[in-house]
C-alpha positions as CSV (number, residue, x, y, z in Angstrom):
1,X,-12.0,-49.0,-22.5
2,X,-10.4,-48.7,-25.9
3,X,-7.4,-46.5,-26.2
4,X,-8.2,-45.6,-29.9
5,X,-11.2,-44.7,-31.9
6,X,-11.8,-44.7,-35.7
7,X,-13.4,-41.5,-36.9
8,X,-15.0,-42.2,-40.3
9,X,-15.1,-39.1,-42.5
10,X,-18.6,-38.0,-43.3
11,X,-18.7,-34.8,-45.4
12,X,-22.2,-34.0,-44.0
13,X,-21.0,-34.2,-40.4
14,X,-17.3,-33.4,-40.3
15,X,-15.9,-30.3,-41.9
16,X,-12.3,-30.2,-43.3
17,X,-10.2,-27.2,-42.4
18,X,-9.2,-25.3,-45.6
19,X,-9.3,-21.8,-46.9
20,X,-11.2,-20.7,-50.0
21,X,-10.1,-18.1,-52.5
22,X,-11.9,-16.9,-55.6
23,X,-10.7,-18.7,-58.8
24,X,-9.1,-21.5,-56.8
25,X,-10.2,-25.0,-55.8
26,X,-8.6,-26.7,-52.8
27,X,-8.1,-30.4,-52.3
28,X,-10.4,-30.1,-49.3
29,X,-13.3,-29.0,-51.6
30,X,-12.8,-32.0,-53.8
31,X,-12.6,-34.3,-50.8
32,X,-15.8,-32.9,-49.4
33,X,-17.7,-34.0,-52.6
34,X,-15.7,-37.3,-52.9
35,X,-17.1,-40.6,-54.1
36,X,-15.1,-43.0,-51.9
37,X,-16.0,-46.1,-53.7
38,X,-14.6,-44.7,-57.0
39,X,-11.3,-43.5,-55.6
40,X,-8.1,-45.3,-56.5
41,X,-6.2,-44.0,-53.5
42,X,-7.7,-43.9,-50.0
43,X,-6.0,-41.7,-47.4
44,X,-6.1,-42.8,-43.8
45,X,-4.7,-40.8,-40.9
46,X,-3.3,-42.3,-37.8
47,X,-2.8,-40.0,-34.8
48,X,-1.0,-42.0,-32.2
49,X,2.3,-42.1,-30.3
50,X,2.0,-45.4,-28.4
51,X,4.2,-47.2,-30.9
52,X,7.2,-44.8,-30.7
53,X,6.8,-44.5,-26.9
54,X,6.9,-48.3,-26.6
55,X,10.1,-48.1,-28.5
56,X,11.6,-45.3,-26.4
57,X,11.2,-42.8,-29.3
58,X,10.5,-39.1,-29.4
59,X,6.9,-37.9,-28.8
60,X,5.0,-36.1,-31.5
61,X,3.9,-38.7,-34.0
62,X,0.3,-38.2,-32.8
63,X,0.5,-34.7,-34.4
64,X,1.7,-35.7,-37.9
65,X,-1.6,-36.4,-39.6
66,X,-3.1,-33.1,-38.3
67,X,-0.1,-31.2,-39.7
68,X,-0.4,-33.0,-43.0
69,X,-4.2,-32.4,-43.3
70,X,-3.9,-28.7,-42.7
71,X,-1.5,-28.4,-45.6
72,X,-2.8,-31.1,-48.0
73,X,-6.5,-30.1,-47.9
74,X,-5.4,-26.5,-48.6
75,X,-3.2,-27.5,-51.6
76,X,-4.5,-26.9,-55.1
77,X,-6.9,-29.1,-57.0
78,X,-7.6,-28.6,-60.7
79,X,-9.0,-30.6,-63.7
80,X,-6.8,-33.5,-64.4
81,X,-4.9,-33.3,-61.1
82,X,-3.8,-36.6,-59.6
83,X,-5.6,-35.6,-56.4
84,X,-8.9,-36.3,-58.2
85,X,-8.1,-40.0,-57.8
86,X,-7.9,-39.7,-54.0
87,X,-10.4,-39.9,-51.2
88,X,-10.2,-39.5,-47.4
89,X,-11.5,-42.4,-45.4
90,X,-10.9,-41.0,-41.9
91,X,-8.5,-41.2,-39.0
92,X,-7.6,-43.5,-36.1
93,X,-7.1,-41.3,-33.1
94,X,-5.4,-42.2,-29.8
95,X,-7.7,-41.1,-27.0
96,X,-5.6,-42.3,-24.0
97,X,-2.0,-41.8,-23.1
98,X,-0.1,-44.8,-21.8
99,X,1.0,-44.7,-18.2
100,X,4.2,-46.6,-18.9
101,X,6.0,-48.6,-21.5
102,X,4.2,-51.9,-20.9
103,X,0.9,-50.2,-21.3
104,X,2.1,-48.6,-24.5
105,X,3.1,-52.0,-25.9
106,X,-0.4,-53.4,-25.1
107,X,-1.9,-50.4,-26.8
108,X,0.1,-51.1,-30.0
109,X,-1.4,-54.6,-30.1
110,X,-4.8,-53.1,-29.9
111,X,-4.0,-50.7,-32.7
112,X,-2.7,-53.5,-34.9
113,X,-6.2,-55.1,-34.8
114,X,-8.1,-51.8,-35.3
115,X,-6.1,-50.6,-38.3
116,X,-6.3,-54.1,-39.9
117,X,-10.1,-54.1,-39.4
118,X,-10.5,-50.6,-40.8
119,X,-8.6,-51.6,-44.0
120,X,-10.6,-54.9,-44.2
121,X,-14.0,-53.3,-43.8
122,X,-13.7,-50.1,-45.8
123,X,-11.4,-50.7,-48.8
124,X,-12.6,-52.2,-52.0
125,X,-10.5,-54.5,-54.2
126,X,-7.9,-52.5,-56.2
127,X,-7.9,-49.5,-53.9
128,X,-4.5,-48.4,-52.6
129,X,-4.3,-47.1,-49.0
130,X,-2.1,-44.1,-48.1
131,X,-1.5,-44.2,-44.4
132,X,-0.1,-41.0,-42.9
133,X,1.1,-40.4,-39.3
134,X,1.8,-42.5,-36.2
135,X,4.7,-44.8,-35.7
136,X,6.3,-47.6,-37.8
137,X,4.3,-50.1,-35.7
138,X,1.5,-49.5,-38.2
139,X,3.4,-51.2,-41.0
140,X,2.5,-54.6,-39.5
141,X,-1.3,-54.4,-39.9
142,X,-0.7,-52.9,-43.3
143,X,1.4,-55.9,-44.3
144,X,-1.1,-58.4,-42.8
145,X,-3.9,-56.8,-44.8
146,X,-2.0,-56.6,-48.1
147,X,-0.5,-60.2,-47.8
148,X,-4.1,-61.6,-47.8
149,X,-4.5,-60.4,-51.4
150,X,-1.5,-62.1,-52.8
151,X,2.3,-62.2,-52.7
152,X,3.9,-59.0,-51.1
153,X,7.3,-57.5,-50.9
154,X,8.1,-54.3,-49.0
155,X,10.7,-51.5,-49.6
156,X,11.5,-49.3,-46.7
157,X,13.6,-46.1,-46.7
158,X,14.7,-45.9,-43.2
159,X,17.6,-45.3,-40.8
160,X,16.6,-48.3,-38.8
161,X,15.7,-51.8,-40.0
162,X,12.9,-52.3,-37.4
163,X,14.0,-55.9,-36.9
164,X,14.0,-55.9,-33.1
165,X,12.9,-59.0,-31.1
166,X,9.2,-60.0,-31.3
167,X,8.7,-60.5,-27.6
168,X,6.7,-57.3,-27.3
169,X,5.0,-55.0,-29.8
170,X,6.4,-51.5,-30.6
171,X,7.5,-49.4,-33.6
172,X,10.8,-51.2,-33.9
173,X,9.8,-54.7,-34.8
174,X,7.1,-54.6,-37.5
175,X,9.4,-56.2,-40.1
176,X,10.7,-58.8,-37.7
177,X,7.0,-59.9,-37.2
178,X,6.4,-59.8,-41.0
179,X,9.3,-62.2,-41.6
180,X,8.3,-64.4,-38.7
181,X,4.7,-64.6,-40.0
182,X,5.9,-65.1,-43.6
183,X,3.9,-62.1,-44.8
184,X,6.5,-60.9,-47.3
185,X,8.6,-62.4,-50.0
186,X,11.4,-59.9,-49.7
187,X,12.2,-57.0,-47.5
188,X,14.4,-54.2,-49.0
189,X,15.6,-51.6,-46.5
190,X,17.8,-48.8,-47.7
191,X,19.7,-46.0,-45.9
192,X,20.4,-47.8,-42.6
193,X,22.6,-45.8,-40.2
194,X,25.4,-48.0,-38.9
195,X,25.5,-46.4,-35.5
196,X,21.9,-47.2,-34.7
197,X,21.4,-50.8,-35.8
198,X,22.7,-53.2,-33.2
199,X,24.5,-56.5,-33.6
200,X,21.2,-58.6,-33.3
201,X,19.6,-56.5,-36.0
202,X,22.7,-56.7,-38.2
203,X,22.5,-60.5,-37.9
204,X,18.9,-60.5,-39.1
205,X,19.9,-58.5,-42.1
206,X,21.6,-61.6,-43.4
207,X,18.2,-63.3,-43.8
208,X,18.0,-64.4,-47.5
209,X,14.7,-62.5,-47.7
210,X,16.3,-59.2,-46.7
211,X,18.1,-56.8,-49.1
212,X,19.8,-53.8,-47.4
213,X,22.3,-51.0,-47.8
214,X,23.8,-48.7,-45.1
215,X,23.7,-45.0,-45.5
216,X,27.4,-44.8,-45.1
217,X,27.8,-46.9,-48.3
218,X,25.9,-44.3,-50.2
219,X,28.1,-41.6,-48.8
220,X,31.2,-43.4,-50.0
221,X,29.8,-44.4,-53.4
222,X,29.3,-45.7,-56.0
223,X,25.9,-46.9,-54.8
224,X,22.8,-44.7,-55.4
225,X,19.5,-44.9,-53.6
226,X,17.4,-44.6,-56.7
227,X,19.3,-47.5,-58.4
228,X,18.9,-49.7,-55.3
229,X,15.2,-49.0,-54.8
230,X,14.1,-49.0,-58.4
231,X,16.1,-52.2,-59.0
232,X,14.5,-53.9,-56.0
233,X,11.0,-52.9,-57.0
234,X,11.5,-53.7,-60.7
235,X,12.5,-57.3,-59.8
236,X,9.3,-58.0,-57.8
237,X,6.6,-59.8,-59.8
238,X,3.9,-59.0,-57.3
239,X,2.6,-56.1,-55.2
240,X,5.1,-53.9,-53.3
241,X,4.4,-51.9,-50.1
242,X,6.2,-48.6,-50.0
243,X,7.4,-47.5,-46.5
244,X,9.0,-44.1,-45.9
245,X,10.2,-43.4,-42.4
246,X,10.5,-39.7,-42.1
247,X,13.6,-40.1,-39.9
248,X,15.5,-41.0,-43.0
249,X,15.2,-37.3,-44.0
250,X,17.9,-35.0,-42.5
251,X,16.6,-32.7,-39.8
252,X,13.0,-33.8,-40.3
253,X,11.0,-33.6,-37.0
254,X,10.6,-37.3,-36.4
255,X,10.6,-40.0,-33.7
256,X,14.3,-40.4,-34.2
257,X,15.4,-37.0,-35.5
258,X,18.8,-37.0,-37.1
259,X,21.0,-34.3,-38.7
260,X,22.3,-36.8,-41.2
261,X,20.1,-38.3,-44.0
262,X,18.5,-37.8,-47.4
263,X,17.1,-34.5,-48.4
264,X,13.4,-34.2,-49.0
265,X,14.0,-33.6,-52.7
266,X,16.0,-36.8,-53.0
267,X,13.0,-38.8,-51.5
268,X,10.6,-36.9,-53.7
269,X,12.7,-37.7,-56.8
270,X,12.7,-41.4,-55.8
271,X,8.9,-41.5,-55.4
272,X,8.4,-39.7,-58.8
273,X,10.8,-42.1,-60.5
274,X,9.0,-45.1,-59.1
275,X,6.1,-44.0,-61.3
276,X,8.2,-44.5,-64.4
277,X,8.4,-48.2,-63.9
278,X,4.7,-48.5,-62.9
279,X,5.0,-51.2,-60.3
280,X,2.0,-52.9,-58.7
281,X,1.7,-50.9,-55.4
282,X,0.0,-52.4,-52.3
283,X,0.1,-49.3,-50.2
284,X,2.1,-46.2,-49.2
285,X,3.0,-45.7,-45.5
286,X,4.5,-42.3,-44.4
287,X,5.4,-42.7,-40.8
288,X,7.3,-41.5,-37.7
289,X,7.0,-37.7,-38.4
290,X,6.7,-36.1,-35.0
291,X,6.2,-32.3,-35.0
292,X,5.9,-30.7,-31.6
293,X,5.5,-27.0,-32.3
294,X,4.1,-24.6,-35.0
295,X,7.3,-24.5,-37.1
296,X,7.7,-28.3,-37.0
297,X,4.0,-28.6,-38.0
298,X,4.6,-26.6,-41.1
299,X,7.7,-28.5,-42.1
300,X,6.1,-31.9,-41.5
301,X,2.8,-30.8,-43.1
302,X,4.4,-29.6,-46.3
303,X,6.9,-32.6,-46.5
304,X,4.1,-35.1,-46.2
305,X,1.9,-33.2,-48.6
306,X,4.6,-33.2,-51.3
307,X,5.2,-36.9,-50.9
308,X,1.5,-37.8,-51.1
309,X,1.0,-35.6,-54.1
310,X,4.1,-37.1,-55.8
311,X,2.8,-40.6,-55.1
312,X,-0.6,-39.8,-56.5
313,X,1.1,-39.0,-59.8
314,X,2.7,-42.5,-60.0
315,X,-0.1,-44.3,-61.8
């Protein structure tokens, strides 16, 4: 029995949750009348916690997409809004809880295949997926899919490099697999926390394909996150995948919640400034948010909504 199912959004059968108000149009209303094949950006939800559990992370990543959808579909849509370029494909939902860590790892491998197949079967050439929710394990099928279309580099805003050994699958080794499989030309990871990247990972950061900076270097100066990320992206002459691990944002409910990190507005500024250099984007992945109560749902839902709407303005 499969541990996951893909729920394709069909406006005639599945109703989105949004409120209506006279004189206003909500994103959910636009999505309900969407033309998927004409959309530039395709939103895909992933409601799973197997990846973080397999990596000994905090539970809650299975709730992130629902929290996002509740806010995003209720946000405003209007003539000329960037949200008009977006459509909602559906969500992958975990329907079974792993009994132990080995089972969680096996489930991650199953999810790798499912997400890759969803991308392969439903996206047209030129469409850009926006994957929201779940663990950072989902970066690997995204990279496998994008790398088929041409050369790919990836920039990751993250407290962790996710370069753990590749003996088992979990949320902490997607980029180790990507380097091992030669999926990416360069891997830029910025904002690493020194206390939470072990000696083995630090050794892998010396790979010629890896560009990195520790968060402590930004605290001491003179380095700036915007300069590093924009410089990295500007030097790529091919498509770039954008990875934002929500644990890089201070106090964000996430699989590895931390009181130290960027502010949400700093990350929003970075996303908006990426639009100024108009890079070729392969995908956006917003991952590891892990709300576990009503207050955290609101924080995560609004944070993810701001970031998606900012990204939609890029091109």
